[in-house]
mmCIF file of the C-alpha atoms, coordinates in Angstrom:
data_MODEL
# 
_entry.id   MODEL 
# 
loop_
_atom_site.group_PDB 
_atom_site.id 
_atom_site.type_symbol 
_atom_site.label_atom_id 
_atom_site.label_alt_id 
_atom_site.label_comp_id 
_atom_site.label_asym_id 
_atom_site.label_entity_id 
_atom_site.label_seq_id 
_atom_site.pdbx_PDB_ins_code 
_atom_site.Cartn_x 
_atom_site.Cartn_y 
_atom_site.Cartn_z 
_atom_site.occupancy 
_atom_site.B_iso_or_equiv 
_atom_site.pdbx_formal_charge 
_atom_site.auth_seq_id 
_atom_site.auth_comp_id 
_atom_site.auth_asym_id 
_atom_site.auth_atom_id 
_atom_site.pdbx_PDB_model_num 
ATOM 1   C CA . MET A 1 1   ? 182.708 241.832 263.612 1.00 0.00 ? 1   MET A CA 1 
ATOM 2   C CA . ALA A 1 2   ? 183.959 240.497 260.317 1.00 0.00 ? 2   ALA A CA 1 
ATOM 3   C CA . GLU A 1 3   ? 187.516 240.640 259.117 1.00 0.00 ? 3   GLU A CA 1 
ATOM 4   C CA . ILE A 1 4   ? 188.676 243.876 257.535 1.00 0.00 ? 4   ILE A CA 1 
ATOM 5   C CA . LYS A 1 5   ? 190.340 243.898 254.106 1.00 0.00 ? 5   LYS A CA 1 
ATOM 6   C CA . ILE A 1 6   ? 193.657 245.627 254.697 1.00 0.00 ? 6   ILE A CA 1 
ATOM 7   C CA . THR A 1 7   ? 195.449 247.358 251.832 1.00 0.00 ? 7   THR A CA 1 
ATOM 8   C CA . SER A 1 8   ? 198.382 249.723 251.476 1.00 0.00 ? 8   SER A CA 1 
ATOM 9   C CA . ALA A 1 9   ? 195.829 252.545 251.441 1.00 0.00 ? 9   ALA A CA 1 
ATOM 10  C CA . ASN A 1 10  ? 194.233 251.737 254.810 1.00 0.00 ? 10  ASN A CA 1 
ATOM 11  C CA . PHE A 1 11  ? 197.114 249.982 256.624 1.00 0.00 ? 11  PHE A CA 1 
ATOM 12  C CA . GLU A 1 12  ? 198.106 253.078 258.609 1.00 0.00 ? 12  GLU A CA 1 
ATOM 13  C CA . ALA A 1 13  ? 194.553 253.752 259.830 1.00 0.00 ? 13  ALA A CA 1 
ATOM 14  C CA . GLU A 1 14  ? 193.508 250.135 260.461 1.00 0.00 ? 14  GLU A CA 1 
ATOM 15  C CA . VAL A 1 15  ? 196.731 248.680 261.882 1.00 0.00 ? 15  VAL A CA 1 
ATOM 16  C CA . VAL A 1 16  ? 199.261 251.316 262.915 1.00 0.00 ? 16  VAL A CA 1 
ATOM 17  C CA . LYS A 1 17  ? 196.761 253.628 264.597 1.00 0.00 ? 17  LYS A CA 1 
ATOM 18  C CA . SER A 1 18  ? 194.496 250.899 266.010 1.00 0.00 ? 18  SER A CA 1 
ATOM 19  C CA . PRO A 1 19  ? 193.746 251.312 269.738 1.00 0.00 ? 19  PRO A CA 1 
ATOM 20  C CA . VAL A 1 20  ? 193.481 247.496 270.070 1.00 0.00 ? 20  VAL A CA 1 
ATOM 21  C CA . PRO A 1 21  ? 195.821 244.707 268.915 1.00 0.00 ? 21  PRO A CA 1 
ATOM 22  C CA . VAL A 1 22  ? 195.375 243.723 265.267 1.00 0.00 ? 22  VAL A CA 1 
ATOM 23  C CA . VAL A 1 23  ? 195.670 240.156 263.977 1.00 0.00 ? 23  VAL A CA 1 
ATOM 24  C CA . VAL A 1 24  ? 196.551 240.154 260.278 1.00 0.00 ? 24  VAL A CA 1 
ATOM 25  C CA . ASP A 1 25  ? 196.181 237.108 258.041 1.00 0.00 ? 25  ASP A CA 1 
ATOM 26  C CA . PHE A 1 26  ? 198.500 237.257 255.003 1.00 0.00 ? 26  PHE A CA 1 
ATOM 27  C CA . TRP A 1 27  ? 196.861 234.916 252.472 1.00 0.00 ? 27  TRP A CA 1 
ATOM 28  C CA . ALA A 1 28  ? 196.149 234.153 248.801 1.00 0.00 ? 28  ALA A CA 1 
ATOM 29  C CA . SER A 1 29  ? 193.112 232.642 247.089 1.00 0.00 ? 29  SER A CA 1 
ATOM 30  C CA . TRP A 1 30  ? 195.144 229.797 245.522 1.00 0.00 ? 30  TRP A CA 1 
ATOM 31  C CA . CYS A 1 31  ? 196.651 228.709 248.868 1.00 0.00 ? 31  CYS A CA 1 
ATOM 32  C CA . GLY A 1 32  ? 195.028 225.553 250.282 1.00 0.00 ? 32  GLY A CA 1 
ATOM 33  C CA . PRO A 1 33  ? 196.224 226.026 253.881 1.00 0.00 ? 33  PRO A CA 1 
ATOM 34  C CA . CYS A 1 34  ? 195.021 229.661 253.692 1.00 0.00 ? 34  CYS A CA 1 
ATOM 35  C CA . ARG A 1 35  ? 191.531 228.455 252.761 1.00 0.00 ? 35  ARG A CA 1 
ATOM 36  C CA . MET A 1 36  ? 191.638 225.930 255.628 1.00 0.00 ? 36  MET A CA 1 
ATOM 37  C CA . LEU A 1 37  ? 192.606 228.690 258.057 1.00 0.00 ? 37  LEU A CA 1 
ATOM 38  C CA . ALA A 1 38  ? 189.960 231.182 256.838 1.00 0.00 ? 38  ALA A CA 1 
ATOM 39  C CA . PRO A 1 39  ? 187.066 229.873 259.003 1.00 0.00 ? 39  PRO A CA 1 
ATOM 40  C CA . ILE A 1 40  ? 189.313 229.946 262.084 1.00 0.00 ? 40  ILE A CA 1 
ATOM 41  C CA . ILE A 1 41  ? 190.295 233.552 261.359 1.00 0.00 ? 41  ILE A CA 1 
ATOM 42  C CA . ALA A 1 42  ? 186.599 234.437 260.929 1.00 0.00 ? 42  ALA A CA 1 
ATOM 43  C CA . GLU A 1 43  ? 185.756 232.738 264.226 1.00 0.00 ? 43  GLU A CA 1 
ATOM 44  C CA . ILE A 1 44  ? 188.486 234.667 266.050 1.00 0.00 ? 44  ILE A CA 1 
ATOM 45  C CA . ALA A 1 45  ? 187.187 237.907 264.506 1.00 0.00 ? 45  ALA A CA 1 
ATOM 46  C CA . GLU A 1 46  ? 183.696 237.214 265.893 1.00 0.00 ? 46  GLU A CA 1 
ATOM 47  C CA . GLU A 1 47  ? 184.806 235.992 269.323 1.00 0.00 ? 47  GLU A CA 1 
ATOM 48  C CA . LYS A 1 48  ? 187.398 238.709 269.972 1.00 0.00 ? 48  LYS A CA 1 
ATOM 49  C CA . ALA A 1 49  ? 185.397 241.630 268.541 1.00 0.00 ? 49  ALA A CA 1 
ATOM 50  C CA . GLY A 1 50  ? 186.058 244.727 270.629 1.00 0.00 ? 50  GLY A CA 1 
ATOM 51  C CA . THR A 1 51  ? 189.323 243.465 272.114 1.00 0.00 ? 51  THR A CA 1 
ATOM 52  C CA . VAL A 1 52  ? 191.175 242.437 268.947 1.00 0.00 ? 52  VAL A CA 1 
ATOM 53  C CA . LYS A 1 53  ? 190.742 243.637 265.364 1.00 0.00 ? 53  LYS A CA 1 
ATOM 54  C CA . VAL A 1 54  ? 191.192 241.030 262.617 1.00 0.00 ? 54  VAL A CA 1 
ATOM 55  C CA . GLY A 1 55  ? 192.289 241.886 259.106 1.00 0.00 ? 55  GLY A CA 1 
ATOM 56  C CA . LYS A 1 56  ? 193.273 240.056 255.954 1.00 0.00 ? 56  LYS A CA 1 
ATOM 57  C CA . ILE A 1 57  ? 195.931 241.002 253.419 1.00 0.00 ? 57  ILE A CA 1 
ATOM 58  C CA . ASN A 1 58  ? 195.833 239.280 250.026 1.00 0.00 ? 58  ASN A CA 1 
ATOM 59  C CA . VAL A 1 59  ? 199.529 238.943 249.161 1.00 0.00 ? 59  VAL A CA 1 
ATOM 60  C CA . ASP A 1 60  ? 198.788 238.801 245.422 1.00 0.00 ? 60  ASP A CA 1 
ATOM 61  C CA . GLU A 1 61  ? 197.036 242.177 245.572 1.00 0.00 ? 61  GLU A CA 1 
ATOM 62  C CA . GLU A 1 62  ? 199.273 243.770 248.222 1.00 0.00 ? 62  GLU A CA 1 
ATOM 63  C CA . GLY A 1 63  ? 202.779 242.591 247.326 1.00 0.00 ? 63  GLY A CA 1 
ATOM 64  C CA . GLU A 1 64  ? 204.325 245.722 248.828 1.00 0.00 ? 64  GLU A CA 1 
ATOM 65  C CA . LEU A 1 65  ? 202.926 244.911 252.287 1.00 0.00 ? 65  LEU A CA 1 
ATOM 66  C CA . ALA A 1 66  ? 203.996 241.260 251.965 1.00 0.00 ? 66  ALA A CA 1 
ATOM 67  C CA . VAL A 1 67  ? 207.563 242.348 251.199 1.00 0.00 ? 67  VAL A CA 1 
ATOM 68  C CA . ARG A 1 68  ? 207.519 244.995 253.950 1.00 0.00 ? 68  ARG A CA 1 
ATOM 69  C CA . PHE A 1 69  ? 206.711 242.352 256.576 1.00 0.00 ? 69  PHE A CA 1 
ATOM 70  C CA . GLY A 1 70  ? 208.945 239.613 255.202 1.00 0.00 ? 70  GLY A CA 1 
ATOM 71  C CA . VAL A 1 71  ? 206.209 237.215 254.157 1.00 0.00 ? 71  VAL A CA 1 
ATOM 72  C CA . SER A 1 72  ? 208.033 234.270 252.588 1.00 0.00 ? 72  SER A CA 1 
ATOM 73  C CA . ALA A 1 73  ? 205.363 231.605 253.166 1.00 0.00 ? 73  ALA A CA 1 
ATOM 74  C CA . ILE A 1 74  ? 201.609 231.734 253.630 1.00 0.00 ? 74  ILE A CA 1 
ATOM 75  C CA . PRO A 1 75  ? 199.401 231.644 255.506 1.00 0.00 ? 75  PRO A CA 1 
ATOM 76  C CA . MET A 1 76  ? 201.302 233.973 257.809 1.00 0.00 ? 76  MET A CA 1 
ATOM 77  C CA . VAL A 1 77  ? 199.341 235.396 260.703 1.00 0.00 ? 77  VAL A CA 1 
ATOM 78  C CA . ALA A 1 78  ? 200.849 238.339 262.564 1.00 0.00 ? 78  ALA A CA 1 
ATOM 79  C CA . LYS A 1 79  ? 199.809 240.315 265.617 1.00 0.00 ? 79  LYS A CA 1 
ATOM 80  C CA . PHE A 1 80  ? 200.429 244.053 265.657 1.00 0.00 ? 80  PHE A CA 1 
ATOM 81  C CA . GLU A 1 81  ? 200.375 246.172 268.795 1.00 0.00 ? 81  GLU A CA 1 
ATOM 82  C CA . ASN A 1 82  ? 200.951 249.918 268.703 1.00 0.00 ? 82  ASN A CA 1 
ATOM 83  C CA . GLY A 1 83  ? 201.865 249.610 265.024 1.00 0.00 ? 83  GLY A CA 1 
ATOM 84  C CA . ARG A 1 84  ? 204.604 247.019 265.569 1.00 0.00 ? 84  ARG A CA 1 
ATOM 85  C CA . MET A 1 85  ? 204.556 243.308 264.768 1.00 0.00 ? 85  MET A CA 1 
ATOM 86  C CA . THR A 1 86  ? 204.819 241.511 268.114 1.00 0.00 ? 86  THR A CA 1 
ATOM 87  C CA . ALA A 1 87  ? 204.108 237.896 267.110 1.00 0.00 ? 87  ALA A CA 1 
ATOM 88  C CA . GLN A 1 88  ? 203.717 235.784 263.986 1.00 0.00 ? 88  GLN A CA 1 
ATOM 89  C CA . THR A 1 89  ? 202.950 232.254 262.855 1.00 0.00 ? 89  THR A CA 1 
ATOM 90  C CA . VAL A 1 90  ? 203.414 230.541 259.507 1.00 0.00 ? 90  VAL A CA 1 
ATOM 91  C CA . GLY A 1 91  ? 201.310 227.700 258.172 1.00 0.00 ? 91  GLY A CA 1 
ATOM 92  C CA . TYR A 1 92  ? 197.987 226.193 259.178 1.00 0.00 ? 92  TYR A CA 1 
ATOM 93  C CA . MET A 1 93  ? 197.354 225.832 262.911 1.00 0.00 ? 93  MET A CA 1 
ATOM 94  C CA . LYS A 1 94  ? 194.454 224.725 265.037 1.00 0.00 ? 94  LYS A CA 1 
ATOM 95  C CA . LYS A 1 95  ? 192.578 227.613 266.630 1.00 0.00 ? 95  LYS A CA 1 
ATOM 96  C CA . ALA A 1 96  ? 193.853 227.025 270.179 1.00 0.00 ? 96  ALA A CA 1 
ATOM 97  C CA . ASP A 1 97  ? 197.464 226.805 268.973 1.00 0.00 ? 97  ASP A CA 1 
ATOM 98  C CA . LEU A 1 98  ? 197.086 229.974 266.892 1.00 0.00 ? 98  LEU A CA 1 
ATOM 99  C CA . GLU A 1 99  ? 195.589 231.933 269.776 1.00 0.00 ? 99  GLU A CA 1 
ATOM 100 C CA . LYS A 1 100 ? 198.345 230.737 272.114 1.00 0.00 ? 100 LYS A CA 1 
ATOM 101 C CA . ALA A 1 101 ? 201.131 231.581 269.640 1.00 0.00 ? 101 ALA A CA 1 
ATOM 102 C CA . LEU A 1 102 ? 199.714 235.086 269.104 1.00 0.00 ? 102 LEU A CA 1 
ATOM 103 C CA . GLY A 1 103 ? 198.859 235.679 272.762 1.00 0.00 ? 103 GLY A CA 1 
ATOM 104 C CA . ILE A 1 104 ? 195.203 236.510 272.117 1.00 0.00 ? 104 ILE A CA 1 
# 
């Protein structure tokens, strides 16, 4: 399963009401480390399909969500469970380190 584009319009349905944990990548197209992390996020989306949902939030397009979740540096990857943020990382990480930090 590919990553889902998350916006203010679908955040409630895709993240808050999700029956499985949701990993959200806060990113921007101009961000080098975000581009480096993108293939890792895609890989996690494929490997964890069915047990974890993976979404991406473009902070330039969804500034309100970035502010709501205190995004001060990107890439920021957060894990949401039952609508609440339960873990987060900032900056580029290797896949194994990211999965460990998020508990996925």
